[in-house]
C-alpha positions, 0 to 999 in steps of 0.5 A, spaced: 839 567 156 841 573 152 845 571 146 852 575 145 852 580 140 858 582 136 859 588 131 858 586 123 859 591 117 854 591 112 855 593 105 849 595 101 846 601 097 844 604 103 852 605 104 857 602 109 854 601 116 856 597 122 850 593 125 850 587 131 849 580 130 848 574 134 849 569 128 841 568 126 839 576 126 843 582 124 840 589 125 842 596 123 839 603 124 839 607 118 836 614 116 834 615 109 835 623 110 840 627 114 836 629 120 830 624 118 828 618 122 832 612 124 829 606 122 832 599 124 833 594 119 833 586 121 836 581 117 834 574 118 841 571 115 838 564 114 832 566 110 834 572 106 829 577 109 830 584 111 825 586 116 823 594 117 817 596 122 812 601 120 817 603 114 816 610 110 811 612 116 806 606 114 802 604 120 801 598 123 805 594 118 812 590 117 816 590 110 820 584 108 825 585 103 828 579 099 835 580 099 841 576 097 846 576 103 854 574 101 859 573 106 865 577 104 869 575 111 866 573 118 865 580 120 862 583 113 856 582 109 854 584 102 847 586 102 843 586 095 836 588 094 832 582 090 826 587 088 820 582 091 817 586 098 812 582 102 808 587 106 805 584 113 799 587 116 799 588 123 803 582 126 800 577 121 798 573 118 795 577 113 801 579 108 801 581 100 807 581 095 809 587 091 814 589 086 814 582 082 814 586 076 821 590 078 824 583 079 821 581 072 824 587 069 831 585 072 831 578 070 829 581 063 835 586 063 840 581 066 841 585 072 839 579 076 839 571 074 836 565 076 842 563 080 842 569 084 835 568 086 835 560 087 837 561 095 834 567 097 827 565 094 828 558 098 829 563 104 823 567 103 819 561 103 822 558 109 820 565 112 813 565 110 812 558 112 816 559 119 813 566 121 806 567 117 803 561 114 798 559 119 799 565 124 805 563 127 811 566 130 811 574 127 814 578 129 819 573 129 821 571 136 829 571 134 828 579 133 827 580 141 834 582 143 834 587 137 827 590 138 828 597 141 823 599 147 817 601 143 811 598 140 814 593 136 815 589 142 808 588 143 807 583 138 812 578 140 810 572 143 
């Protein structure tokens, strides 16, 4: 059964963007430069993770950003990047975490606090446990309704 999708407004440092959601995942497309390639972003709403396939021209990898997701209302979310990125090689389970120094600097300067990080870090652990540890479900099966007809679908189980 195909889940019903509804429009969702996403406000972030990327701008005010319209996406689609099924209540578990939200997806939106964004070009970082006018006329540049459009990249699809996938938000795992209960895991505080934003995924991108082959970002920045990188081949055969995914980037997962730790994000804070705040619901302004039932049709609008505010999205804040929380510095930590997880780079997943191929379709996992190998991954590495980067930009921990950026998070440390943000904590030291007061740009982010422990209270802000509490739930997103728990969500990141749920993401790692559910989708990467032990070669589990990666890319997450819940992305299927949002995947473009491309090579990103080949790794879905």
